[in-house]
C-alpha positions in Angstrom: 73.3 74.9 54.2 69.7 74.6 55.2 69.3 71.1 53.8 72.4 70.0 55.8 70.9 71.3 59.1 67.5 69.7 58.4 69.2 66.3 57.6 71.3 66.5 60.8 68.1 67.0 62.8 66.4 64.1 61.1 69.3 61.7 61.2 70.2 62.2 64.8 66.7 62.2 66.2 66.4 65.9 67.1 63.0 66.2 65.5 61.9 68.6 62.7 63.9 71.8 62.4 61.5 74.5 63.6 63.2 77.6 62.3 66.4 78.7 60.5 69.6 78.0 62.4 71.1 81.0 64.1 74.8 81.7 63.7 76.6 82.1 67.0 79.5 84.5 67.5 82.8 83.8 69.3 84.4 81.0 67.2 87.4 82.1 65.1 88.2 78.8 63.5 84.9 76.7 63.4 81.3 77.8 62.8 78.7 77.5 65.5 74.9 77.5 65.2 71.9 77.3 67.5 69.4 74.7 66.3 65.8 74.8 67.5 64.2 71.4 66.8 61.0 69.6 67.9 62.8 67.8 70.7 64.7 70.8 72.1 67.4 73.3 71.4 71.0 72.3 70.5 74.3 73.9 69.6 76.0 72.7 66.4 79.7 73.1 65.8 80.7 72.7 62.1 84.4 71.9 62.0 86.6 73.9 59.6 87.2 71.7 56.6 90.7 73.2 56.1 91.6 72.2 59.6 90.2 68.7 59.2 92.5 68.1 56.2 95.6 68.4 58.5 97.4 65.1 58.9 97.2 65.3 62.8 93.6 66.5 63.0 91.7 63.3 63.6 94.2 61.9 66.1 94.0 65.2 68.1 90.2 65.2 68.2 90.2 61.6 69.4 92.6 62.4 72.2 90.4 65.4 73.1 87.2 63.2 73.2 88.9 60.7 75.5 90.0 63.4 77.9 86.5 65.1 77.7 85.0 61.8 78.9 87.6 61.7 81.7 86.6 65.2 82.9 82.9 64.2 82.8 83.8 61.2 85.1 85.4 63.7 87.5 82.3 65.8 87.5 84.0 68.9 86.2 81.7 71.7 85.0 82.0 71.1 81.3 79.6 71.0 78.4 80.4 67.8 76.6 79.5 66.8 73.1 76.6 64.4 72.6 77.2 60.9 71.5 75.4 59.1 68.7 76.3 55.5 67.8 79.0 55.6 70.5 80.8 58.5 68.8 81.0 62.2 69.6 82.3 63.5 66.3 79.8 63.0 63.5 80.1 63.2 59.7 77.5 64.0 57.0 78.1 64.7 53.4 81.8 65.3 54.0 81.2 67.8 56.9 82.4 66.9 60.4 80.6 68.3 63.4 79.7 68.0 67.1 76.2 68.5 68.7 75.7 69.8 72.2 72.7 70.2 74.5 71.9 73.9 74.7 73.2 75.7 77.8 71.6 79.1 78.3 74.7 80.9 79.6 76.7 83.8 78.3 80.5 84.4 78.0 81.8 87.4 80.0 83.3 90.4 78.3 86.6 91.3 79.7 85.3 94.3 81.5 82.8 92.2 83.3 85.4 89.9 84.9 85.6 90.3 88.7 88.0 88.7 91.2 85.4 86.1 92.1 85.2 84.9 88.5 89.0 84.6 88.6 88.9 82.6 91.8 86.3 80.2 90.5 88.2 79.6 87.2 91.5 79.3 89.1 90.1 76.6 91.3 88.6 74.6 88.5 91.8 74.8 86.5 93.6 73.2 89.4 91.0 70.4 89.5 91.5 69.8 85.7 95.3 69.6 86.1 94.8 67.1 89.0 92.8 64.7 86.9 96.0 63.3 85.3 99.4 64.7 86.0 102.7 63.0 85.3 106.5 63.7 85.2 107.3 63.6 81.5 109.4 65.8 79.2 107.6 68.8 77.8 108.0 68.7 74.0 107.0 71.5 71.7 108.0 71.9 68.1 110.4 74.7 67.5 108.8 77.6 65.7 110.3 78.5 62.4 108.2 81.3 61.1 109.3 82.7 57.8 108.6 86.4 58.6 110.4 87.6 55.4 108.3 85.5 53.1 105.1 86.6 54.9 106.2 90.2 54.8 106.9 90.0 51.0 103.4 88.5 50.3 101.8 91.2 52.5 103.6 94.0 50.6 101.9 92.8 47.4 98.5 92.1 48.9 97.9 94.3 52.0 100.0 97.4 52.6 98.4 98.1 56.0 99.3 94.7 57.4 102.7 94.9 55.8 103.5 98.1 57.7 102.1 96.8 60.9 104.2 93.6 60.7 107.4 95.5 59.8 106.9 97.9 62.7 106.8 95.0 65.1 109.2 92.5 63.5 111.9 93.0 66.2 109.5 92.2 69.1 108.0 89.2 67.2 111.3 87.7 66.2 112.8 88.1 69.7 109.7 86.5 71.2 110.1 83.5 68.8 113.8 83.0 69.8 113.1 83.4 73.5 110.1 81.0 73.3 112.1 78.3 71.5 114.8 78.5 74.2 112.4 78.6 77.1 110.5 75.5 75.9 113.7 73.5 76.1 114.2 74.5 79.8 110.7 73.7 81.0 110.6 71.2 83.9 109.4 67.7 83.0 105.7 67.9 83.8 102.5 67.2 81.9 98.8 67.3 82.8 95.4 67.3 81.2 95.0 70.8 79.9 92.1 72.7 78.2 94.5 74.8 76.1 92.1 77.6 75.4 90.1 78.4 78.6 89.8 82.1 78.2 86.6 84.1 78.8 84.9 83.2 75.5 85.0 79.5 76.4 83.2 79.7 79.7 79.5 80.3 79.8 78.0 81.7 82.9 74.4 81.4 84.2 74.2 83.3 87.5 77.0 82.0 89.7 77.2 78.7 87.8 79.3 78.1 84.7 80.2 75.5 82.0 83.4 75.2 80.1 83.1 74.8 76.4 85.3 74.3 73.3 86.9 71.1 74.6 88.3 70.0 71.2 91.7 71.4 72.2 92.0 69.1 75.3 95.4 67.4 75.5 98.5 66.8 77.6 100.4 70.1 78.0 102.5 71.8 80.6 100.2 72.9 83.5 102.5 75.8 84.5 102.2 77.2 81.0 98.4 76.8 81.0 98.1 78.4 84.4 100.2 81.4 83.3 98.4 81.9 80.0 94.9 81.4 81.4 95.5 83.7 84.4 96.7 86.4 82.0 93.6 86.1 79.8 91.2 86.3 82.8 93.2 89.3 84.2 92.5 91.4 81.1 95.4 90.6 78.7 93.0 90.0 75.8 91.8 93.6 76.0 95.3 95.0 76.7 94.2 96.2 80.1 95.9 93.8 82.5 94.7 94.2 86.1 97.1 92.8 88.7 94.3 92.3 91.3 92.6 89.8 88.9 95.9 88.1 88.1 96.7 87.6 91.8 93.2 86.3 92.5 93.5 83.7 89.8 96.9 82.4 90.8 96.2 82.4 94.6 93.0 80.4 94.1 94.7 77.9 91.9 97.3 77.3 94.6 94.7 77.1 97.4 92.9 74.4 95.4 96.1 72.3 95.4 97.6 73.5 92.1 101.4 73.4 92.0 103.1 76.7 91.3 106.2 77.3 89.2 109.5 78.4 90.6 110.5 80.5 87.6 107.8 82.9 86.3 110.2 84.6 83.8 110.7 81.3 82.1 107.0 81.1 81.6 106.9 84.7 80.3 109.3 83.7 77.6 107.7 80.4 76.9 104.2 82.0 76.4 104.6 82.7 72.6 101.7 80.7 71.2 100.3 83.9 69.9 103.0 83.9 67.2 101.7 80.7 65.7 98.2 82.1 65.8 99.6 85.2 64.1 101.2 83.1 61.4 98.0 81.2 60.8 96.0 84.5 60.5 98.6 86.1 58.3 98.1 83.2 55.9 94.3 83.5 56.2 94.6 87.3 55.4 96.5 86.3 52.3 93.8 83.7 51.3 96.1 80.7 51.9 94.5 77.4 53.1 91.1 79.0 53.9 87.8 80.0 52.4 87.1 83.4 51.0 84.9 84.2 53.9 87.8 83.8 56.4 90.1 86.5 54.9 88.5 89.3 56.8 88.6 87.3 60.0 92.3 86.8 59.4 92.9 90.5 58.9 91.1 91.4 62.1 93.0 88.7 64.1 96.4 89.9 62.7 95.7 93.4 63.9 94.6 92.1 67.4 97.4 89.6 67.8 100.2 92.1 66.9 98.6 94.6 69.4 98.7 91.9 72.1 102.4 91.0 71.3 103.4 94.7 71.6 101.4 95.1 74.8 102.9 91.9 76.3 106.4 93.3 75.7 105.6 96.5 77.5 103.9 94.8 80.5 106.8 92.4 81.3 107.9 94.0 84.5 104.3 94.5 85.8 103.4 90.9 85.1 106.5 89.5 86.8 106.3 91.8 89.8 102.8 90.6 90.5 103.6 86.9 90.1 106.9 86.6 91.9 105.1 86.6 95.2 103.6 83.3 94.2 106.4 80.8 93.7 107.3 77.4 95.0 
C-alpha cells in the first residue's frame, strides 16, 4: 500500500509523504487514512473495490458529487472532496478514492450527545432538505431477503450467528413485510438527503462542526431521513434512546422550517433499512463478495444490527408517544 500512498501524494501535488499513513476508524465499508505530506495534512478515502463493481455504483457517486457541490453553494457546513482535473473521484492503479483537506474535529460518542447537539443537527438537516425539495413519488425497491438461505449458510459456517438469526427471525421478517407495505404508502415527496448523517459522520471542533461521508447524498424522502437521523442522535445506535434528545432534534428541525409528517407510525414501519445492512453483513460474515479482512467486520455488524432490530421492536410505544406531539 505504501507505494500507492506515495504515488497519490506525488501525482496530486501534495508534496512528499512525510510519514506512514495512519488508518482512521469509523468507516464500515471504505477505508480511511490520514496523510501527512509536505504541503499539509489530508484525509484519503479508498473506496471498497467490491462496492465499485456494482452496476449502479458510478452513477450513484456522480449524483452525490453533484449534490455535494450544491450544498457547498448553499454554504452548508460540509467537508467536500477536493477536485483535481475538474473531478472529485480519482483513480490510480485500479483503486478509486477521494481526497479531503484535513479537519481537526472528532465525532461524538453517543453518551456525549447533548440536547444542543441535537438542536444544531436538526436545524442543519432542515436546511439540507430545503436545498431542493419536490413533489414526486417515493420509490424504493421491495426487499426480498432470503432469510432461509442465509440461515442455512450460517448453520454450516457460524453457529453463533445462526442461533442469533433464528432467535430473531420473527421480528426481522415482520419488519420486512411492514417496511415494504409502508414504502408504498409514503406521501409523494423527495428532497436532497445525506442518507447517513449519524454521529460518526459529523466532526465537531468546539461548537463548530462539519458533515462528512457525503458519498451517499441523493434524493430520498425527507420525512424518513428526519425520523432515522433523529433516532440516531437520540441514542438508538447505543440502544439507549433518550426522549429528551429525540424531542430536541425534531423540534429544532420544525423551527428551522422543516416540514413534519402527519403519520409517525408509517415512518416507524418504513424505517427498515437496517435489514438491508444486516443482509449485506451476513454475506460479509460468510465471506461473500468481500475481502478476507472484512469477515470479522461483518460478524460484528451482524451482532449489532440484530440487537438494534430487537431494541427497536421493544421501543415502539416510547418512540411514538414522544413523536406524536410533533405532527402536521
